[in-house]
C-alpha positions as CSV (number, residue, x, y, z in Angstrom):
1,X,-24.9,-47.7,17.0
2,X,-24.9,-44.8,19.5
3,X,-22.0,-43.1,21.3
4,X,-22.2,-42.9,25.0
5,X,-20.6,-39.9,26.7
6,X,-19.2,-40.4,30.2
7,X,-18.9,-37.6,32.7
8,X,-15.4,-36.7,33.8
9,X,-14.1,-37.4,37.3
10,X,-13.9,-34.5,39.7
11,X,-10.9,-34.0,41.9
12,X,-11.4,-34.5,45.6
13,X,-11.5,-31.3,47.8
14,X,-8.6,-31.1,50.2
15,X,-9.1,-29.0,53.3
16,X,-5.9,-28.1,55.1
17,X,-5.8,-28.0,58.9
18,X,-5.1,-24.7,60.7
19,X,-5.6,-23.1,64.1
20,X,-8.0,-20.3,63.0
21,X,-11.2,-20.1,64.9
22,X,-13.9,-17.4,65.0
23,X,-14.2,-15.5,68.3
24,X,-16.8,-13.2,69.7
25,X,-20.4,-12.6,68.6
26,X,-21.3,-11.9,65.1
27,X,-24.0,-9.2,64.6
28,X,-25.7,-8.5,61.3
29,X,-26.3,-5.0,59.9
30,X,-29.1,-3.3,61.7
31,X,-32.3,-2.6,59.7
32,X,-32.5,1.2,59.5
33,X,-35.4,3.2,58.0
34,X,-34.5,5.6,55.3
35,X,-34.1,9.3,56.4
36,X,-33.0,12.3,54.4
37,X,-29.4,13.5,54.8
38,X,-28.5,16.6,56.7
39,X,-28.3,19.8,54.6
40,X,-25.7,22.4,55.3
41,X,-27.1,25.7,56.6
42,X,-27.0,28.6,54.1
43,X,-24.6,31.3,55.1
44,X,-25.2,34.8,53.8
45,X,-22.2,37.2,54.0
46,X,-22.8,40.8,54.9
47,X,-21.8,43.4,52.3
48,X,-22.4,47.1,51.4
49,X,-24.1,46.5,48.1
50,X,-27.4,48.3,47.7
51,X,-29.6,48.7,44.7
52,X,-29.9,52.3,43.6
53,X,-32.3,54.1,41.2
54,X,-35.5,52.9,39.7
55,X,-36.0,49.5,38.0
56,X,-38.2,49.5,34.9
57,X,-39.5,46.4,33.2
58,X,-39.3,45.8,29.5
59,X,-42.1,47.7,27.8
60,X,-44.8,45.7,26.1
61,X,-44.4,46.2,22.4
62,X,-46.8,45.3,19.7
63,X,-45.5,43.6,16.6
64,X,-45.2,45.7,13.5
65,X,-43.7,45.0,10.1
66,X,-40.1,46.1,9.6
67,X,-39.2,49.1,7.4
68,X,-38.1,48.2,3.9
69,X,-35.1,50.0,2.4
70,X,-35.9,52.3,-0.5
71,X,-34.8,51.1,-4.0
72,X,-32.0,53.2,-5.4
73,X,-31.7,53.2,-9.2
74,X,-28.4,54.5,-10.5
75,X,-28.4,56.7,-13.6
76,X,-26.5,55.3,-16.7
77,X,-26.4,55.9,-20.4
78,X,-27.5,52.4,-21.5
79,X,-30.5,52.2,-23.8
80,X,-32.0,49.3,-25.8
81,X,-31.7,49.7,-29.5
82,X,-33.4,47.9,-32.3
83,X,-36.6,45.8,-32.4
84,X,-37.2,43.0,-29.9
85,X,-38.8,39.8,-31.3
86,X,-40.1,37.0,-29.2
87,X,-39.3,33.3,-29.8
88,X,-41.4,31.9,-32.6
89,X,-43.9,29.3,-31.7
90,X,-42.7,26.1,-33.5
91,X,-44.3,22.7,-33.6
92,X,-42.4,19.6,-32.5
93,X,-40.8,17.6,-35.3
94,X,-38.7,14.5,-35.0
95,X,-34.9,15.1,-35.4
96,X,-33.0,13.8,-38.4
97,X,-31.3,10.5,-37.9
98,X,-27.8,9.9,-39.3
99,X,-27.5,7.3,-42.0
100,X,-25.9,4.0,-41.1
101,X,-22.6,3.5,-42.9
102,X,-21.3,0.0,-43.3
103,X,-17.7,-0.2,-44.2
104,X,-16.5,-2.8,-46.7
105,X,-14.0,-5.5,-45.6
106,X,-12.8,-9.0,-46.6
107,X,-14.0,-10.9,-43.5
108,X,-16.2,-13.9,-44.2
109,X,-17.6,-16.6,-41.9
110,X,-16.3,-20.1,-42.4
111,X,-17.3,-23.5,-41.0
112,X,-20.4,-24.5,-39.2
113,X,-21.9,-22.8,-36.2
114,X,-23.1,-24.9,-33.3
115,X,-25.6,-23.7,-30.8
116,X,-25.5,-24.4,-27.1
117,X,-27.1,-27.8,-26.1
118,X,-30.1,-27.8,-23.9
119,X,-29.2,-29.7,-20.7
120,X,-31.8,-31.0,-18.3
121,X,-31.3,-30.6,-14.5
122,X,-29.9,-33.6,-12.6
123,X,-28.9,-33.9,-9.0
124,X,-25.2,-33.7,-8.1
125,X,-23.2,-36.7,-7.0
126,X,-23.0,-37.3,-3.3
127,X,-19.8,-38.4,-1.6
128,X,-20.0,-41.9,-0.1
129,X,-20.3,-42.1,3.7
130,X,-17.3,-43.6,5.4
131,X,-17.8,-45.1,8.9
132,X,-14.7,-45.6,10.9
133,X,-14.3,-48.8,13.1
134,X,-14.1,-48.3,16.9
135,X,-14.7,-50.3,20.0
136,X,-17.6,-48.3,21.4
137,X,-20.6,-50.3,22.2
138,X,-23.9,-49.1,23.8
139,X,-24.6,-50.6,27.2
140,X,-27.7,-50.9,29.3
141,X,-31.3,-50.3,28.3
142,X,-32.6,-47.3,26.4
143,X,-36.0,-45.9,27.3
144,X,-37.8,-43.4,25.2
145,X,-39.5,-40.3,26.6
146,X,-42.9,-41.2,28.1
147,X,-45.9,-39.8,26.3
148,X,-47.5,-37.2,28.7
149,X,-50.7,-35.3,28.2
150,X,-50.7,-31.5,28.6
151,X,-51.9,-30.2,31.9
152,X,-51.9,-26.6,33.2
153,X,-49.2,-25.7,35.6
154,X,-49.7,-25.1,39.3
155,X,-50.4,-21.5,40.3
156,X,-48.8,-20.2,43.4
157,X,-51.2,-19.2,46.2
158,X,-51.9,-15.5,46.7
159,X,-50.4,-14.2,50.0
160,X,-51.9,-11.0,51.4
161,X,-49.8,-9.3,54.0
162,X,-51.5,-7.6,57.0
163,X,-51.2,-3.9,57.4
164,X,-52.8,-1.0,59.2
165,X,-54.0,0.9,56.2
166,X,-57.7,1.8,56.2
167,X,-59.7,4.1,53.9
168,X,-61.0,7.2,55.7
169,X,-63.4,9.9,54.7
170,X,-65.9,10.0,51.8
171,X,-65.0,9.0,48.3
172,X,-66.3,11.1,45.4
173,X,-66.2,10.0,41.8
174,X,-65.2,12.4,39.0
175,X,-68.1,14.6,38.0
176,X,-69.5,14.0,34.5
177,X,-68.6,17.0,32.3
178,X,-70.2,17.8,29.0
179,X,-68.2,18.9,26.0
180,X,-68.1,22.6,25.3
181,X,-66.3,24.4,22.5
182,X,-63.1,26.2,23.5
183,X,-62.6,29.9,23.5
184,X,-61.5,31.4,20.2
185,X,-59.0,34.2,20.1
186,X,-60.2,37.6,18.8
187,X,-59.4,38.5,15.2
188,X,-56.9,41.4,15.0
189,X,-56.9,43.3,11.7
190,X,-53.9,45.6,11.1
191,X,-54.4,49.0,9.5
192,X,-52.7,49.5,6.1
193,X,-53.0,51.8,3.1
194,X,-53.9,49.1,0.5
195,X,-57.1,49.6,-1.4
196,X,-58.6,47.8,-4.4
197,X,-58.6,49.8,-7.7
198,X,-60.2,49.2,-11.0
199,X,-63.1,46.8,-12.0
200,X,-63.3,43.3,-10.8
201,X,-64.6,40.6,-13.2
202,X,-65.4,37.0,-12.2
203,X,-64.1,34.0,-14.0
204,X,-66.2,33.2,-17.1
205,X,-68.3,30.0,-17.0
206,X,-66.8,27.7,-19.6
207,X,-68.0,24.3,-20.7
208,X,-65.6,21.4,-20.9
209,X,-64.1,20.6,-24.3
210,X,-61.3,18.2,-25.2
211,X,-57.9,19.6,-25.9
212,X,-56.3,19.8,-29.3
213,X,-54.2,16.8,-30.2
214,X,-51.0,17.3,-32.1
215,X,-50.9,15.9,-35.6
216,X,-48.9,12.7,-36.1
217,X,-45.9,13.1,-38.3
218,X,-44.5,10.0,-39.9
219,X,-41.1,10.1,-41.6
């Protein structure tokens, strides 16, 4: 069965009588074109302040590295004594593992051990459906939604408003320009007192060879 929902009743509109009546003519707000607001005039007060002397702009300065403070080494009476030895080169070896110590006790297993049973999946139980009795009965005829074929919607007609705008003069398109490389800034080389000293040797040409593999140590 199907439940039928009835729309609620709406209360009647009660209009009270009175002696109020509109008088005179009603005029709507006039359509006014936009105009900028009025700007207050600028008032400059007279004073006796006058610039004196010459004004000089900031001098154009070229970048230069800052000065580095000199290193000051204090004198002391500390001197290294004895021979210095570097850390010996040692091969990797596995660390020693502590022995497993099993303590003696008097605990013994007794009885039989059962493993968990394998259960197959089963759907859960569903609560029974309870239908309450009532006195609601469907009335009238029920009609299903009619089967309609798809059709495109209607498009509103284009409305072009009349105006007094007209193109004037000649129209020129953008000239076709070819690509050209941009201007490159000039290279500025700063003067310094650094000069190469000694002989320069290039990297020797070496053929590829597999690296040495560490020996496998089995305990």
